[in-house]
BALUM-294722 format. One record per residue: residue number from 0; x, y, z of N, C-alpha, C in turn. Coordinates in steps of 0.2 Angstrom, whole numbers, padded with zeros to 4 digits. Example, Ala and Ser with C-alpha at 12.3 -4.5 7.8 and 13.67 -1.06 7.14 Angstrom:
2
0, 0066, -0028, 0039, 0062, -0022, 0039, 0066, -0016, 0039 .
1, 0064, -0011, 0035, 0068, -0005, 0036, 0064, 0000, 0039 .
//
This chain:
343
0, 0838, 0027, 0890, 0843, 0032, 0886, 0842, 0030, 0879 .
1, 0838, 0035, 0875, 0839, 0033, 0868, 0845, 0034, 0864 .
2, 0844, 0031, 0860, 0852, 0031, 0855, 0852, 0038, 0851 .
3, 0859, 0040, 0850, 0857, 0047, 0846, 0854, 0046, 0839 .
4, 0851, 0051, 0836, 0849, 0051, 0830, 0854, 0052, 0823 .
5, 0851, 0049, 0818, 0857, 0050, 0813, 0860, 0056, 0812 .
6, 0856, 0062, 0813, 0860, 0068, 0813, 0865, 0070, 0817 .
7, 0862, 0067, 0824, 0869, 0068, 0828, 0876, 0064, 0827 .
8, 0874, 0059, 0824, 0882, 0053, 0823, 0884, 0058, 0817 .
9, 0879, 0061, 0812, 0884, 0063, 0806, 0886, 0070, 0807 .
10, 0883, 0074, 0814, 0888, 0080, 0816, 0894, 0078, 0820 .
11, 0895, 0074, 0823, 0899, 0070, 0826, 0905, 0068, 0822 .
12, 0904, 0065, 0816, 0908, 0063, 0812, 0910, 0069, 0808 .
13, 0908, 0073, 0806, 0910, 0079, 0803, 0916, 0084, 0808 .
14, 0913, 0083, 0815, 0918, 0086, 0819, 0924, 0083, 0820 .
15, 0924, 0078, 0820, 0931, 0073, 0820, 0934, 0073, 0813 .
16, 0932, 0075, 0808, 0935, 0076, 0803, 0938, 0082, 0802 .
17, 0932, 0087, 0805, 0937, 0093, 0805, 0942, 0095, 0810 .
18, 0943, 0092, 0816, 0948, 0092, 0819, 0953, 0088, 0816 .
19, 0953, 0083, 0813, 0959, 0080, 0810, 0962, 0084, 0805 .
20, 0957, 0088, 0801, 0960, 0093, 0796, 0963, 0097, 0799 .
21, 0962, 0101, 0804, 0964, 0105, 0808, 0971, 0103, 0810 .
22, 0973, 0097, 0813, 0980, 0094, 0815, 0984, 0094, 0809 .
23, 0980, 0091, 0803, 0983, 0090, 0798, 0988, 0097, 0795 .
24, 0982, 0103, 0795, 0985, 0108, 0792, 0990, 0111, 0794 .
25, 0990, 0111, 0802, 0994, 0113, 0806, 1001, 0112, 0804 .
26, 1000, 0104, 0806, 1007, 0101, 0805, 1011, 0102, 0797 .
27, 1007, 0103, 0791, 1010, 0106, 0785, 1011, 0113, 0786 .
28, 1007, 0118, 0790, 1009, 0124, 0791, 1016, 0124, 0794 .
29, 1017, 0120, 0799, 1023, 0121, 0802, 1030, 0119, 0798 .
30, 1027, 0114, 0794, 1033, 0111, 0790, 1035, 0116, 0785 .
31, 1030, 0120, 0782, 1030, 0125, 0777, 1035, 0131, 0780 .
32, 1033, 0133, 0786, 1036, 0139, 0788, 1044, 0137, 0789 .
33, 1045, 0130, 0793, 1052, 0127, 0794, 1056, 0128, 0786 .
34, 1052, 0125, 0782, 1054, 0123, 0775, 1056, 0131, 0772 .
35, 1053, 0134, 0773, 1053, 0142, 0769, 1059, 0145, 0774 .
36, 1059, 0144, 0780, 1064, 0147, 0785, 1071, 0145, 0782 .
37, 1072, 0139, 0781, 1077, 0135, 0777, 1079, 0137, 0770 .
38, 1074, 0141, 0767, 1074, 0141, 0760, 1079, 0149, 0761 .
39, 1074, 0153, 0765, 1078, 0159, 0766, 1085, 0160, 0769 .
40, 1086, 0157, 0772, 1092, 0155, 0775, 1100, 0153, 0769 .
41, 1096, 0150, 0765, 1100, 0149, 0759, 1099, 0154, 0754 .
42, 1094, 0157, 0754, 1093, 0163, 0748, 1096, 0169, 0751 .
43, 1095, 0171, 0757, 1098, 0177, 0759, 1104, 0177, 0764 .
44, 1106, 0170, 0765, 1112, 0171, 0769, 1118, 0170, 0766 .
45, 1122, 0166, 0763, 1127, 0166, 0759, 1128, 0170, 0753 .
46, 1121, 0169, 0749, 1120, 0174, 0744, 1120, 0182, 0744 .
47, 1118, 0184, 0751, 1118, 0190, 0752, 1126, 0194, 0753 .
48, 1129, 0195, 0746, 1136, 0197, 0746, 1137, 0203, 0741 .
49, 1141, 0204, 0741, 1142, 0211, 0739, 1146, 0211, 0731 .
50, 1142, 0213, 0726, 1143, 0212, 0719, 1149, 0217, 0718 .
51, 1154, 0214, 0713, 1161, 0217, 0713, 1163, 0216, 0706 .
52, 1165, 0221, 0701, 1166, 0220, 0694, 1174, 0217, 0693 .
53, 1179, 0219, 0698, 1186, 0218, 0699, 1186, 0212, 0704 .
54, 1192, 0207, 0702, 1193, 0201, 0705, 1197, 0204, 0713 .
55, 1195, 0203, 0719, 1198, 0206, 0724, 1206, 0203, 0725 .
56, 1209, 0209, 0724, 1217, 0207, 0724, 1221, 0205, 0731 .
57, 1218, 0204, 0736, 1220, 0202, 0742, 1220, 0194, 0743 .
58, 1223, 0191, 0748, 1223, 0185, 0750, 1217, 0182, 0751 .
59, 1214, 0176, 0745, 1208, 0175, 0747, 1207, 0168, 0745 .
60, 1201, 0165, 0745, 1199, 0159, 0742, 1192, 0161, 0737 .
61, 1194, 0157, 0733, 1190, 0160, 0726, 1186, 0152, 0726 .
62, 1179, 0153, 0724, 1174, 0147, 0724, 1168, 0148, 0719 .
63, 1164, 0142, 0718, 1158, 0143, 0715, 1153, 0144, 0721 .
64, 1149, 0150, 0720, 1143, 0151, 0726, 1138, 0147, 0724 .
65, 1135, 0141, 0728, 1130, 0135, 0727, 1125, 0138, 0730 .
66, 1124, 0144, 0735, 1119, 0145, 0739, 1112, 0148, 0734 .
67, 1107, 0147, 0735, 1101, 0147, 0731, 1100, 0155, 0732 .
68, 1097, 0159, 0725, 1097, 0164, 0725, 1100, 0168, 0718 .
69, 1100, 0175, 0718, 1103, 0179, 0712, 1109, 0176, 0710 .
70, 1113, 0175, 0715, 1120, 0175, 0715, 1122, 0167, 0714 .
71, 1118, 0162, 0712, 1119, 0155, 0711, 1124, 0155, 0705 .
72, 1128, 0151, 0707, 1132, 0147, 0702, 1138, 0153, 0700 .
73, 1138, 0159, 0703, 1142, 0165, 0701, 1150, 0163, 0705 .
74, 1154, 0167, 0703, 1161, 0166, 0706, 1161, 0169, 0712 .
75, 1164, 0168, 0718, 1163, 0171, 0725, 1170, 0170, 0727 .
76, 1171, 0175, 0732, 1177, 0174, 0737, 1176, 0176, 0743 .
77, 1181, 0174, 0747, 1182, 0175, 0754, 1188, 0178, 0756 .
78, 1189, 0181, 0761, 1196, 0182, 0763, 1199, 0177, 0766 .
79, 1205, 0174, 0763, 1209, 0170, 0767, 1208, 0169, 0774 .
80, 1210, 0175, 0778, 1210, 0174, 0786, 1201, 0175, 0788 .
81, 1196, 0175, 0784, 1192, 0175, 0786, 1186, 0171, 0783 .
82, 1187, 0163, 0782, 1181, 0160, 0777, 1175, 0161, 0779 .
83, 1173, 0162, 0784, 1166, 0163, 0786, 1163, 0170, 0786 .
84, 1167, 0173, 0784, 1166, 0181, 0783, 1161, 0182, 0776 .
85, 1160, 0189, 0776, 1155, 0191, 0769, 1159, 0188, 0762 .
86, 1156, 0186, 0759, 1158, 0184, 0752, 1156, 0189, 0747 .
87, 1161, 0190, 0742, 1161, 0195, 0736, 1158, 0190, 0730 .
88, 1154, 0194, 0727, 1152, 0188, 0720, 1154, 0194, 0714 .
89, 1156, 0192, 0709, 1156, 0192, 0704, 1151, 0191, 0699 .
90, 1150, 0194, 0692, 1144, 0193, 0687, 1146, 0186, 0684 .
91, 1151, 0185, 0684, 1153, 0178, 0680, 1149, 0172, 0684 .
92, 1146, 0169, 0679, 1144, 0161, 0681, 1149, 0157, 0679 .
93, 1150, 0153, 0683, 1155, 0145, 0682, 1152, 0139, 0683 .
94, 1154, 0133, 0679, 1154, 0127, 0683, 1159, 0124, 0688 .
95, 1165, 0128, 0685, 1171, 0126, 0688, 1176, 0131, 0688 .
96, 1180, 0133, 0694, 1183, 0140, 0694, 1191, 0137, 0698 .
97, 1195, 0141, 0695, 1202, 0141, 0698, 1206, 0148, 0696 .
98, 1209, 0151, 0702, 1210, 0157, 0701, 1218, 0156, 0704 .
99, 1222, 0162, 0701, 1228, 0164, 0704, 1229, 0172, 0706 .
100, 1235, 0173, 0707, 1236, 0180, 0710, 1235, 0187, 0703 .
101, 1235, 0183, 0697, 1234, 0188, 0691, 1228, 0186, 0687 .
102, 1225, 0178, 0687, 1221, 0178, 0682, 1215, 0174, 0686 .
103, 1210, 0173, 0682, 1206, 0167, 0686, 1202, 0164, 0679 .
104, 1201, 0157, 0680, 1199, 0152, 0674, 1192, 0149, 0676 .
105, 1187, 0150, 0671, 1181, 0148, 0673, 1180, 0142, 0667 .
106, 1177, 0139, 0668, 1173, 0133, 0663, 1165, 0133, 0665 .
107, 1163, 0134, 0659, 1156, 0136, 0658, 1152, 0132, 0654 .
108, 1145, 0132, 0657, 1140, 0127, 0651, 1135, 0135, 0648 .
109, 1136, 0134, 0641, 1132, 0140, 0638, 1125, 0136, 0637 .
110, 1121, 0137, 0640, 1114, 0132, 0637, 1111, 0137, 0632 .
111, 1108, 0132, 0628, 1104, 0135, 0620, 1104, 0129, 0616 .
112, 1102, 0131, 0610, 1101, 0126, 0606, 1106, 0125, 0599 .
113, 1112, 0122, 0600, 1114, 0117, 0603, 1117, 0121, 0611 .
114, 1119, 0116, 0615, 1121, 0118, 0622, 1129, 0118, 0620 .
115, 1132, 0123, 0623, 1140, 0122, 0620, 1144, 0125, 0626 .
116, 1150, 0122, 0627, 1155, 0124, 0633, 1160, 0129, 0632 .
117, 1163, 0131, 0636, 1169, 0135, 0635, 1173, 0136, 0641 .
118, 1179, 0140, 0639, 1185, 0142, 0645, 1186, 0149, 0643 .
119, 1184, 0152, 0649, 1185, 0160, 0650, 1191, 0160, 0655 .
120, 1196, 0165, 0654, 1199, 0168, 0657, 1199, 0176, 0658 .
121, 1199, 0178, 0666, 1198, 0184, 0667, 1205, 0186, 0671 .
122, 1206, 0192, 0669, 1210, 0196, 0673, 1209, 0199, 0679 .
123, 1213, 0203, 0682, 1213, 0205, 0689, 1207, 0211, 0688 .
124, 1205, 0214, 0684, 1201, 0218, 0681, 1194, 0215, 0680 .
125, 1194, 0210, 0680, 1188, 0206, 0678, 1185, 0206, 0670 .
126, 1190, 0208, 0667, 1190, 0208, 0659, 1192, 0200, 0656 .
127, 1189, 0200, 0650, 1190, 0195, 0647, 1198, 0194, 0643 .
128, 1202, 0188, 0647, 1210, 0190, 0644, 1210, 0184, 0639 .
129, 1206, 0179, 0639, 1206, 0173, 0632, 1200, 0170, 0633 .
130, 1198, 0166, 0629, 1192, 0162, 0628, 1193, 0157, 0623 .
131, 1191, 0150, 0623, 1190, 0145, 0619, 1185, 0140, 0620 .
132, 1183, 0136, 0615, 1178, 0131, 0616, 1181, 0127, 0620 .
133, 1175, 0123, 0625, 1177, 0117, 0627, 1174, 0111, 0625 .
134, 1178, 0106, 0625, 1176, 0099, 0621, 1168, 0096, 0626 .
135, 1170, 0096, 0631, 1162, 0094, 0634, 1159, 0096, 0640 .
136, 1158, 0093, 0645, 1155, 0094, 0651, 1162, 0097, 0656 .
137, 1162, 0103, 0658, 1168, 0105, 0663, 1168, 0101, 0669 .
138, 1175, 0099, 0669, 1177, 0095, 0676, 1181, 0097, 0679 .
139, 1187, 0099, 0677, 1192, 0102, 0681, 1196, 0108, 0678 .
140, 1198, 0111, 0680, 1202, 0116, 0678, 1209, 0118, 0684 .
141, 1215, 0120, 0682, 1219, 0124, 0685, 1223, 0130, 0682 .
142, 1226, 0135, 0685, 1230, 0141, 0682, 1233, 0144, 0686 .
143, 1238, 0145, 0682, 1245, 0145, 0686, 1246, 0153, 0685 .
144, 1251, 0157, 0689, 1252, 0165, 0690, 1254, 0168, 0683 .
145, 1257, 0164, 0678, 1259, 0166, 0672, 1255, 0166, 0667 .
146, 1248, 0162, 0668, 1242, 0161, 0663, 1242, 0155, 0660 .
147, 1246, 0149, 0662, 1245, 0142, 0660, 1236, 0140, 0662 .
148, 1235, 0137, 0658, 1228, 0135, 0659, 1229, 0127, 0658 .
149, 1226, 0123, 0663, 1224, 0116, 0661, 1215, 0115, 0661 .
150, 1214, 0110, 0657, 1206, 0111, 0658, 1205, 0102, 0656 .
151, 1201, 0100, 0659, 1196, 0093, 0659, 1190, 0094, 0657 .
152, 1185, 0090, 0651, 1179, 0090, 0651, 1178, 0083, 0648 .
153, 1172, 0081, 0651, 1170, 0074, 0649, 1167, 0075, 0642 .
154, 1170, 0070, 0638, 1168, 0070, 0630, 1162, 0066, 0630 .
155, 1162, 0060, 0634, 1157, 0056, 0636, 1156, 0053, 0642 .
156, 1150, 0053, 0645, 1151, 0051, 0652, 1150, 0058, 0656 .
157, 1148, 0057, 0662, 1149, 0064, 0667, 1152, 0062, 0673 .
158, 1155, 0057, 0674, 1158, 0055, 0681, 1162, 0049, 0681 .
159, 1168, 0051, 0685, 1173, 0046, 0686, 1172, 0041, 0689 .
160, 1166, 0037, 0691, 1164, 0033, 0694, 1161, 0028, 0689 .
161, 1158, 0031, 0683, 1155, 0026, 0677, 1161, 0021, 0675 .
162, 1159, 0016, 0674, 1162, 0011, 0671, 1164, 0014, 0662 .
163, 1161, 0018, 0659, 1164, 0020, 0653, 1163, 0027, 0654 .
164, 1169, 0032, 0652, 1171, 0039, 0652, 1175, 0040, 0647 .
165, 1174, 0045, 0643, 1180, 0049, 0640, 1181, 0055, 0643 .
166, 1188, 0059, 0643, 1190, 0066, 0645, 1193, 0069, 0639 .
167, 1194, 0074, 0638, 1199, 0078, 0635, 1202, 0084, 0640 .
168, 1210, 0084, 0641, 1212, 0088, 0644, 1218, 0090, 0641 .
169, 1217, 0096, 0640, 1222, 0101, 0637, 1225, 0107, 0641 .
170, 1230, 0110, 0639, 1234, 0114, 0641, 1235, 0119, 0637 .
171, 1234, 0127, 0638, 1235, 0132, 0633, 1238, 0138, 0638 .
172, 1240, 0144, 0635, 1243, 0148, 0640, 1238, 0155, 0638 .
173, 1237, 0161, 0642, 1235, 0166, 0639, 1236, 0169, 0633 .
174, 1243, 0169, 0633, 1245, 0171, 0627, 1245, 0169, 0620 .
175, 1241, 0163, 0620, 1240, 0159, 0615, 1243, 0153, 0613 .
176, 1247, 0151, 0617, 1251, 0144, 0616, 1248, 0139, 0618 .
177, 1247, 0133, 0614, 1242, 0128, 0613, 1246, 0122, 0614 .
178, 1247, 0117, 0619, 1250, 0111, 0619, 1245, 0104, 0618 .
179, 1238, 0107, 0617, 1235, 0103, 0614, 1231, 0097, 0619 .
180, 1230, 0092, 0616, 1227, 0085, 0620, 1233, 0082, 0624 .
181, 1233, 0082, 0631, 1237, 0078, 0633, 1238, 0071, 0632 .
182, 1232, 0067, 0630, 1233, 0061, 0627, 1239, 0060, 0621 .
183, 1240, 0066, 0618, 1245, 0064, 0613, 1252, 0067, 0615 .
184, 1253, 0067, 0621, 1259, 0067, 0623, 1263, 0059, 0624 .
185, 1268, 0058, 0624, 1273, 0052, 0626, 1271, 0050, 0632 .
186, 1266, 0044, 0634, 1265, 0043, 0641, 1268, 0037, 0644 .
187, 1273, 0038, 0648, 1277, 0030, 0649, 1273, 0028, 0656 .
188, 1272, 0022, 0657, 1271, 0018, 0663, 1274, 0012, 0664 .
189, 1277, 0013, 0671, 1283, 0007, 0671, 1287, 0005, 0667 .
190, 1289, 0011, 0663, 1294, 0011, 0658, 1292, 0010, 0651 .
191, 1286, 0008, 0650, 1283, 0006, 0645, 1279, 0012, 0642 .
192, 1280, 0013, 0634, 1276, 0019, 0632, 1268, 0016, 0632 .
193, 1263, 0018, 0635, 1257, 0018, 0633, 1253, 0021, 0628 .
194, 1250, 0015, 0625, 1248, 0018, 0617, 1241, 0015, 0617 .
195, 1238, 0013, 0621, 1231, 0010, 0621, 1226, 0014, 0619 .
196, 1222, 0014, 0616, 1215, 0019, 0612, 1211, 0020, 0619 .
197, 1211, 0017, 0624, 1207, 0019, 0629, 1210, 0023, 0634 .
198, 1215, 0026, 0633, 1219, 0030, 0636, 1214, 0038, 0639 .
199, 1216, 0039, 0645, 1212, 0045, 0647, 1218, 0049, 0651 .
200, 1217, 0057, 0650, 1220, 0060, 0655, 1216, 0065, 0659 .
201, 1218, 0066, 0665, 1213, 0072, 0669, 1217, 0074, 0674 .
202, 1213, 0080, 0678, 1215, 0083, 0684, 1221, 0084, 0684 .
203, 1223, 0089, 0680, 1232, 0091, 0681, 1231, 0098, 0685 .
204, 1239, 0096, 0690, 1240, 0101, 0694, 1247, 0103, 0692 .
205, 1249, 0110, 0693, 1255, 0112, 0690, 1259, 0113, 0697 .
206, 1266, 0110, 0696, 1271, 0111, 0700, 1276, 0119, 0699 .
207, 1276, 0119, 0691, 1280, 0124, 0689, 1276, 0126, 0682 .
208, 1280, 0131, 0678, 1276, 0132, 0670, 1279, 0127, 0667 .
209, 1283, 0122, 0669, 1285, 0117, 0664, 1284, 0109, 0666 .
210, 1283, 0109, 0674, 1282, 0102, 0678, 1275, 0103, 0679 .
211, 1272, 0097, 0678, 1264, 0096, 0680, 1265, 0088, 0682 .
212, 1258, 0088, 0688, 1255, 0080, 0688, 1248, 0080, 0687 .
213, 1246, 0074, 0683, 1239, 0072, 0682, 1238, 0064, 0683 .
214, 1232, 0064, 0681, 1228, 0057, 0681, 1229, 0053, 0675 .
215, 1232, 0047, 0674, 1233, 0044, 0667, 1229, 0038, 0668 .
216, 1224, 0035, 0663, 1220, 0030, 0664, 1219, 0025, 0660 .
217, 1219, 0018, 0660, 1218, 0014, 0654, 1217, 0007, 0657 .
218, 1213, 0003, 0653, 1211, -0004, 0656, 1210, -0005, 0664 .
219, 1204, 0001, 0665, 1203, 0001, 0672, 1208, 0003, 0677 .
220, 1214, 0004, 0676, 1219, 0006, 0681, 1221, 0013, 0680 .
221, 1222, 0017, 0685, 1224, 0025, 0685, 1232, 0024, 0688 .
222, 1236, 0031, 0686, 1242, 0031, 0688, 1241, 0039, 0690 .
223, 1246, 0040, 0694, 1248, 0047, 0695, 1253, 0048, 0691 .
224, 1254, 0054, 0686, 1260, 0054, 0682, 1264, 0060, 0682 .
225, 1270, 0062, 0680, 1273, 0069, 0682, 1274, 0071, 0674 .
226, 1273, 0076, 0672, 1273, 0079, 0665, 1278, 0084, 0664 .
227, 1281, 0083, 0658, 1285, 0090, 0656, 1283, 0092, 0650 .
228, 1279, 0099, 0649, 1277, 0103, 0644, 1282, 0103, 0638 .
229, 1290, 0105, 0641, 1294, 0106, 0634, 1295, 0100, 0631 .
230, 1296, 0095, 0635, 1297, 0088, 0631, 1291, 0085, 0629 .
231, 1285, 0086, 0630, 1278, 0083, 0630, 1279, 0076, 0630 .
232, 1279, 0075, 0638, 1281, 0068, 0640, 1278, 0068, 0647 .
233, 1276, 0061, 0648, 1273, 0060, 0656, 1275, 0052, 0657 .
234, 1276, 0053, 0664, 1279, 0046, 0665, 1277, 0045, 0673 .
235, 1274, 0037, 0674, 1271, 0037, 0679, 1274, 0037, 0686 .
236, 1270, 0037, 0691, 1274, 0038, 0698, 1272, 0035, 0702 .
237, 1265, 0033, 0703, 1263, 0028, 0709, 1256, 0027, 0705 .
238, 1254, 0020, 0705, 1246, 0018, 0703, 1242, 0020, 0708 .
239, 1235, 0021, 0705, 1230, 0021, 0710, 1228, 0028, 0713 .
240, 1230, 0031, 0708, 1228, 0040, 0710, 1225, 0044, 0705 .
241, 1220, 0048, 0708, 1216, 0052, 0703, 1216, 0059, 0706 .
242, 1216, 0064, 0700, 1214, 0071, 0702, 1219, 0074, 0708 .
243, 1227, 0074, 0706, 1231, 0076, 0711, 1232, 0083, 0711 .
244, 1236, 0085, 0717, 1236, 0093, 0718, 1243, 0094, 0722 .
245, 1246, 0098, 0719, 1253, 0098, 0722, 1254, 0102, 0728 .
246, 1257, 0100, 0734, 1257, 0107, 0739, 1262, 0112, 0739 .
247, 1259, 0116, 0742, 1263, 0123, 0739, 1271, 0124, 0740 .
248, 1274, 0120, 0745, 1282, 0117, 0744, 1284, 0113, 0740 .
249, 1279, 0111, 0736, 1280, 0104, 0731, 1283, 0099, 0733 .
250, 1283, 0097, 0738, 1285, 0092, 0743, 1281, 0084, 0742 .
251, 1274, 0087, 0741, 1270, 0082, 0743, 1264, 0083, 0739 .
252, 1262, 0076, 0735, 1256, 0077, 0729, 1251, 0073, 0734 .
253, 1244, 0077, 0735, 1239, 0073, 0738, 1234, 0071, 0731 .
254, 1229, 0066, 0733, 1224, 0063, 0726, 1220, 0058, 0730 .
255, 1215, 0056, 0725, 1212, 0052, 0727, 1213, 0046, 0725 .
256, 1212, 0041, 0732, 1213, 0034, 0731, 1207, 0030, 0730 .
257, 1206, 0026, 0725, 1200, 0024, 0725, 1200, 0016, 0727 .
258, 1194, 0015, 0732, 1193, 0007, 0733, 1185, 0006, 0731 .
259, 1183, -0001, 0731, 1178, -0003, 0729, 1173, -0004, 0738 .
260, 1168, -0001, 0738, 1163, -0001, 0745, 1157, -0004, 0742 .
261, 1155, -0009, 0746, 1148, -0012, 0742, 1146, -0012, 0735 .
262, 1151, -0013, 0732, 1152, -0013, 0725, 1150, -0007, 0722 .
263, 1152, -0001, 0725, 1152, 0004, 0722, 1160, 0008, 0723 .
264, 1162, 0013, 0718, 1168, 0016, 0719, 1168, 0021, 0725 .
265, 1173, 0021, 0729, 1174, 0024, 0734, 1181, 0027, 0734 .
266, 1183, 0034, 0736, 1188, 0038, 0735, 1189, 0041, 0742 .
267, 1197, 0038, 0745, 1199, 0041, 0750, 1204, 0047, 0749 .
268, 1207, 0050, 0753, 1212, 0055, 0752, 1219, 0051, 0752 .
269, 1224, 0052, 0748, 1230, 0049, 0750, 1236, 0054, 0748 .
270, 1242, 0055, 0752, 1247, 0060, 0751, 1253, 0054, 0749 .
271, 1256, 0057, 0744, 1262, 0055, 0742, 1269, 0060, 0742 .
272, 1273, 0057, 0748, 1280, 0062, 0749, 1284, 0060, 0742 .
273, 1286, 0065, 0739, 1290, 0065, 0732, 1296, 0062, 0734 .
274, 1300, 0064, 0739, 1306, 0063, 0740, 1306, 0057, 0743 .
275, 1302, 0055, 0746, 1303, 0046, 0749, 1299, 0041, 0747 .
276, 1295, 0043, 0743, 1289, 0039, 0739, 1283, 0035, 0745 .
277, 1284, 0038, 0750, 1279, 0036, 0756, 1273, 0039, 0755 .
278, 1267, 0034, 0755, 1261, 0035, 0755, 1257, 0035, 0760 .
279, 1253, 0040, 0762, 1249, 0040, 0769, 1242, 0041, 0766 .
280, 1236, 0036, 0769, 1230, 0035, 0766, 1226, 0039, 0773 .
281, 1222, 0044, 0771, 1216, 0046, 0775, 1209, 0043, 0774 .
282, 1207, 0037, 0777, 1201, 0036, 0775, 1194, 0041, 0776 .
283, 1190, 0040, 0771, 1184, 0044, 0772, 1179, 0039, 0772 .
284, 1175, 0040, 0777, 1168, 0034, 0779, 1163, 0037, 0772 .
285, 1162, 0043, 0771, 1159, 0045, 0765, 1161, 0045, 0759 .
286, 1169, 0045, 0759, 1172, 0046, 0751, 1170, 0054, 0749 .
287, 1173, 0055, 0744, 1172, 0062, 0741, 1174, 0060, 0732 .
288, 1173, 0065, 0727, 1174, 0066, 0723, 1177, 0072, 0720 .
289, 1180, 0074, 0721, 1183, 0081, 0719, 1192, 0082, 0719 .
290, 1194, 0087, 0715, 1201, 0088, 0715, 1202, 0091, 0721 .
291, 1207, 0091, 0725, 1210, 0093, 0731, 1213, 0098, 0732 .
292, 1212, 0104, 0735, 1216, 0109, 0735, 1220, 0111, 0741 .
293, 1227, 0113, 0741, 1229, 0115, 0748, 1228, 0122, 0749 .
294, 1225, 0123, 0756, 1224, 0128, 0761, 1230, 0131, 0763 .
295, 1233, 0127, 0765, 1243, 0128, 0767, 1245, 0122, 0767 .
296, 1252, 0121, 0771, 1256, 0117, 0769, 1253, 0111, 0773 .
297, 1247, 0112, 0778, 1245, 0107, 0782, 1238, 0105, 0781 .
298, 1235, 0108, 0776, 1227, 0107, 0776, 1227, 0107, 0769 .
299, 1221, 0103, 0769, 1219, 0102, 0762, 1210, 0105, 0762 .
300, 1208, 0106, 0756, 1201, 0108, 0754, 1198, 0103, 0750 .
301, 1191, 0102, 0749, 1188, 0098, 0745, 1181, 0099, 0745 .
302, 1176, 0099, 0739, 1169, 0100, 0739, 1166, 0095, 0741 .
303, 1161, 0094, 0743, 1155, 0089, 0744, 1148, 0091, 0743 .
304, 1143, 0088, 0740, 1137, 0088, 0738, 1134, 0088, 0746 .
305, 1129, 0094, 0747, 1125, 0094, 0753, 1119, 0090, 0752 .
306, 1118, 0085, 0757, 1113, 0080, 0758, 1107, 0082, 0756 .
307, 1103, 0080, 0753, 1095, 0083, 0753, 1095, 0089, 0750 .
308, 1100, 0093, 0746, 1099, 0099, 0743, 1102, 0099, 0736 .
309, 1099, 0097, 0731, 1100, 0097, 0725, 1105, 0102, 0722 .
310, 1111, 0102, 0719, 1113, 0108, 0716, 1117, 0112, 0721 .
311, 1117, 0109, 0729, 1120, 0113, 0733, 1127, 0110, 0735 .
312, 1131, 0113, 0738, 1137, 0109, 0740, 1141, 0113, 0746 .
313, 1144, 0109, 0750, 1149, 0114, 0754, 1157, 0111, 0753 .
314, 1162, 0116, 0754, 1167, 0114, 0755, 1170, 0112, 0764 .
315, 1174, 0108, 0764, 1177, 0105, 0770, 1184, 0105, 0770 .
316, 1187, 0106, 0776, 1195, 0106, 0776, 1197, 0100, 0780 .
317, 1202, 0097, 0779, 1204, 0091, 0782, 1213, 0092, 0784 .
318, 1214, 0090, 0790, 1222, 0091, 0791, 1225, 0085, 0786 .
319, 1232, 0085, 0783, 1234, 0082, 0780, 1238, 0075, 0784 .
320, 1235, 0072, 0788, 1238, 0067, 0792, 1232, 0061, 0793 .
321, 1235, 0056, 0794, 1231, 0050, 0793, 1226, 0050, 0799 .
322, 1220, 0048, 0801, 1215, 0048, 0803, 1212, 0054, 0805 .
323, 1213, 0059, 0800, 1210, 0066, 0802, 1202, 0066, 0799 .
324, 1199, 0071, 0802, 1192, 0070, 0800, 1190, 0077, 0797 .
325, 1187, 0076, 0791, 1184, 0083, 0788, 1180, 0088, 0794 .
326, 1182, 0095, 0792, 1176, 0100, 0795, 1174, 0103, 0790 .
327, 1168, 0107, 0792, 1165, 0110, 0786, 1169, 0117, 0787 .
328, 1171, 0120, 0782, 1174, 0126, 0780, 1171, 0132, 0777 .
329, 1166, 0131, 0772, 1164, 0136, 0767, 1157, 0134, 0766 .
330, 1152, 0136, 0770, 1145, 0133, 0767, 1143, 0136, 0761 .
331, 1139, 0132, 0756, 1137, 0134, 0750, 1141, 0136, 0746 .
332, 1147, 0131, 0744, 1152, 0133, 0740, 1154, 0126, 0736 .
333, 1158, 0128, 0730, 1161, 0122, 0727, 1167, 0125, 0723 .
334, 1171, 0121, 0721, 1176, 0122, 0716, 1182, 0126, 0721 .
335, 1184, 0126, 0726, 1188, 0129, 0729, 1196, 0131, 0728 .
336, 1197, 0137, 0726, 1206, 0139, 0725, 1208, 0144, 0730 .
337, 1213, 0144, 0732, 1217, 0148, 0735, 1221, 0154, 0732 .
338, 1220, 0159, 0735, 1226, 0164, 0733, 1229, 0167, 0738 .
339, 1236, 0164, 0738, 1239, 0166, 0744, 1243, 0173, 0743 .
340, 1245, 0176, 0749, 1249, 0182, 0750, 1254, 0182, 0744 .
341, 1256, 0188, 0741, 1260, 0188, 0737, 1268, 0189, 0741 .
342, 1272, 0185, 0738, 1279, 0183, 0740, 1283, 0190, 0739 .
//
C-alpha cells in the first residue's frame, strides 16, 4: 500500500487545525455567553430599580448602589423589612453616604480639571440643604437627625492600611455651625494631652448632638476616643480601635481592631461594653475595612469588595457575638446606613 501523497497529508493537517479551531471557538463562545449572562445579571438585576426624586420616608436601609448600569454609584434604598426586595434609586451619585430620618449626607468626587471633592446634604424632598468643599478623597460620613454632619477625607494616601496617610475630619451642621477640624480639639490620651504633629482623627459616630466617638491615631497607635462638642475635647477610651459605631441604645461601641497577618494589616470586629469595659473580638478570616453600622441592637452591617469585580461590593451582616460568621445581606451595595422607624 502506497504512502499518502503530500496533498493528502496537507489536507489532514488542515482538517486537524480546523477541528481545533472549532473547539477553541466553542469554548470562547461559551465563556462569552456566561460572562455576558453575569454582566446582564449585574446590569439588569440590582440596577433594575425605581428612580425617585424624594427620599423614601419609611424605615429603610440607604446605601451606594454598585451594580453596573445606569444607576452605578447612585444613592439607593431598600425597605428595612425587605432588604432583598426592589431598590429605589435617587439621581444623586455619591462615594460615601449616610442617612437619618430628615437628611442624607453625600460625599462625592467631582471629576474635572482639577478634580474636587464635596459634601452635599439633602433634605427629605431630595433638595440640597447644604453643601461645602471636602479636603480630599471621601472616606467616612455620619449625620444626625438634627443635621450634624461628620466627614473624613484622605488628604494624602487613600487607605488606612498604608504606612503614611493623613486625614481631615470635621463636624458641621446643616444650619451652618462649623466645629472645624477635630485635630484642633484638646485630645487626652491616658490622661496626657496629645500634641504630636502626626495625630490623625477619623471615623466619627454620634451618641447625641454633643457626644461622639472617633478614632485618634499617632505614632503608629490608634485609640477609641469619646468627644464632647461643647467642650471641644476628646479623651481616650481603649487602644487599638478604629472606625467606631455606637449601638442604638448607646451601650456598646463596635469598631475595627487591627492585627498583623502575614505582614499585612488585618482588621477584625470588636465590641466594647461602655458600662463594664468588657471587649469582645469577632475574628474575621478575610478581615474587612469599613465603618460598621448597627442594623439593630444585635446585628452589624459592613461592606466588602466583591472578589473579581473591580468597583463592585456587597453588604454583609453579622451577629454581635463572639465567633459569629458574616452573611451576605445586600448584593451590589456599599456604605450602608439604617433609618429606623420614628419613635
